[in-house]
C-alpha positions, 0 to 999 in steps of 0.5 A: 568507466564506460558502459559495455556495448552489450549493456548499452544496447540492451538498455536501448532496446528496453527503452524502445519497448517501453516508449513504443508499447508502454510498461505492459511490454516489459516484465517485472524484472525489466521494469526494475532493471531499467529503473535501477539502471537510471540510478546505477548507469555503469552496471548491469542491473538485470541480476540485481533486479532479479535478486530483489524480486526473489528476495522480497517476493515481487515488484510490489513488495520491493517497492514497499520494502523499507529503506533499511530492508533494501539497504541489506541487499548487496549492490543497492546504495542510497541513490538506487534505494531513493529511486525505488522509494520515489517511484513508490511515493509517486504511484501512491500519491497518484492513487491517493489523489484519485481516491480523494477526488470524489465521495468515497462510497461512489469512488470505492474502487479508487480507494481499494486500489490505493489501499491495496498498493499502500498496504498489501506488502507490509511485513507487519500489521498496520491499522488505519482509520479513514475519517469521512465528512457528511458528504463521505469525502475523506478528510483524514487518513490516520495510522492508529496502530502497528502490530497485531490487531486486538484491543490492546493495540486498538482502543475502541474509546480512542478510535471513537474519541478521535472521530468526535475530535475531527467531526467525522460523520463516518469512519472506515477501518482498514488493516492488512494481513502480512501473511497475504490471506485477507480473511477476517479473524474472530478478533477482527470481527469482534473489534469491528462490532465493538467500535461500530456499537460505540460509534453508533451511540454518538451518531458516527457510522462505521461504513466498513472494515477493509482487510488488505492482503496480497491475495486481495481484500475482504470487506466485513460489510460485504460479508455481512459481519457488521 
């Protein structure tokens, strides 16, 4: 089956705009459309791209969607799902390398960019602990809980114990708010303070607790909450 001439011409024009002016010259649906065209070369992928953006709520959410969620969309097969996930993995790898390239406190924006890309569009809450050495270099990034953030899910003793095992000089707590609003809850604040108090007794600093949402992020340190 050959690609219809109008589709082939459209893709050629997308390619020329991409190579000539960069990704900023293409709308979100066009970026996704062209990516899907590489995986599904004999099909008009514009309607599928627009449907994905509508269903998931945006380009970042499409990239962050699980393979299982993507597989529920008619028209997406294993090859096209893999194409989406390899783009996401590549982008996150680049951002993570940048975030790890220098001490975290002097490279704060790179860390925020990485966390925003990785966590903002998850459909469930995920809690991570970033472990830093005495030079504030990131030595470990660990997922500690999935679900709601409270002491039933995140145990103060286990967080501090793990920091001691790794020889961490400091930690940064991170979690996302799937609803999009990164404003801290009372539980977020209380848990952060309990962890900070327990860690301080053992000489481990809690530099911050970052809450990531689709509307941006909140730093509990910057808010004066720890």
